[in-house]
C-alpha positions in Angstrom: -6.7 -3.9 -11.0 -9.0 -6.6 -11.9 -12.4 -6.9 -10.3 -14.3 -9.9 -9.5 -17.8 -10.1 -8.3 -18.8 -13.4 -6.3 -22.3 -14.5 -5.2 -22.1 -17.1 -2.6 -24.2 -17.9 0.4 -21.7 -19.9 2.3 -20.0 -17.3 4.4 -16.8 -19.7 4.6 -16.3 -20.1 1.0 -17.1 -16.4 0.1 -14.7 -15.0 2.9 -11.7 -17.6 1.6 -12.5 -16.6 -2.1 -12.6 -12.8 -1.3 -9.3 -13.2 0.9 -7.5 -15.5 -1.3 -8.1 -13.3 -4.5 -7.4 -10.1 -2.8 -3.7 -11.7 -1.9 -3.7 -12.2 -5.9 -4.5 -8.4 -6.5 -8.2 -8.5 -7.5 -10.6 -6.2 -6.3 -13.2 -8.5 -4.9 -16.7 -7.6 -4.0 -19.3 -10.2 -2.8 -23.0 -10.8 -2.2 -24.4 -13.4 -0.3 -28.1 -13.5 -2.1 -29.4 -12.8 -5.6 -31.2 -9.9 -4.0 -28.3 -8.3 -2.7 -26.3 -8.8 -6.0 -29.5 -7.4 -8.0 -29.2 -4.5 -6.1 -25.4 -3.6 -6.7 -24.3 -0.7 -8.4 -24.8 -1.8 -11.9 -22.5 1.2 -13.7 -19.4 -1.3 -12.3 -18.9 -4.1 -14.6 -16.3 -6.7 -13.1 -13.9 -8.6 -15.3 -15.5 -11.7 -14.1 -18.4 -13.0 -12.2 -18.3 -16.0 -9.8 -21.7 -17.4 -9.2 -22.8 -20.2 -6.7 -25.7 -22.4 -8.0 -27.9 -22.7 -4.7 -28.6 -19.3 -3.1 -31.3 -18.9 -0.5 -33.4 -16.6 -2.8 -32.8 -17.9 -6.3 -30.2 -19.8 -8.6 -27.0 -18.8 -9.7 -27.7 -20.3 -13.2 -30.6 -17.8 -13.6 -28.4 -14.8 -12.5 -25.8 -15.9 -15.3 -28.6 -16.0 -17.8 -29.4 -12.4 -16.8 -25.9 -11.4 -17.2 -25.4 -13.1 -20.5 -28.5 -11.4 -21.9 -27.7 -7.9 -20.5 -25.6 -5.9 -23.2 -23.4 -4.2 -20.6 -22.3 -7.9 -19.1 -22.9 -10.3 -22.1 -19.4 -10.6 -22.8 -18.1 -10.9 -19.0 -17.0 -14.3 -18.2 -19.1 -16.2 -15.5 -17.7 -19.1 -13.6 -20.4 -21.3 -11.9 -19.4 -23.1 -8.7 -21.5 -25.7 -7.1 -21.4 -28.7 -4.8 -24.6 -30.2 -5.7 -25.4 -29.4 -9.4 -23.8 -31.2 -12.2 -21.6 -30.0 -14.6 -23.7 -30.9 -17.7 -26.9 -29.7 -16.0 -25.2 -26.3 -15.3 -24.1 -25.9 -18.8 -27.6 -27.0 -20.4 -29.1 -24.4 -18.1 -27.0 -21.2 -18.7 -24.3 -20.2 -20.7 -21.5 -20.1 -18.3 -17.9 -19.9 -19.3 -16.5 -22.5 -16.9 -17.9 -24.7 -14.2 -16.0 -25.6 -10.8 -17.2 -28.3 -8.6 -16.9 -27.7 -4.8 -14.7 -28.5 -3.0 -12.5 -26.8 -5.2 -8.6 -26.2 -5.4 -8.0 -22.4 -5.1 -5.0 -22.7 -7.3 -7.0 -24.4 -9.9 -9.9 -21.5 -9.7 -7.3 -18.6 -9.8 -5.8 -20.5 -13.1 -9.3 -20.6 -14.5 -10.0 -16.9 -13.6 -6.8 -15.7 -15.0 -7.4 -17.7 -18.5 -10.9 -16.1 -18.8 -9.8 -12.7 -18.1 -6.5 -12.8 -19.8 -4.6 -11.9 -16.6 -1.7 -14.2 -16.8 1.0 -12.3 -15.4 2.1 -13.6 -11.9 3.2 -11.0 -9.0 
């Protein structure tokens, strides 16, 4: 089973992503703040990180840069999601593999996740 880590402060979006991705047979772990994410069990490396840009205690782009600089997670795909940031700004400020603007289509997000982690089989 593929694992996804989500860092999203909006409860509705976080819960919806967790539920819908669980239905797609992903092991989903979510965090509401940068601090909670930074306190995670770092021995577990997911297949993809999904990061919101604006968090109550930091920026998802900063988390992205930290992940891309860490040898343990540097090759793990990062999806940045945001309602406020522009794609060009995000791409210039971190090495995200893909940017998704909110509101997003969950089917589009799933296709992008599957493409990034090479999980193209359907149930």
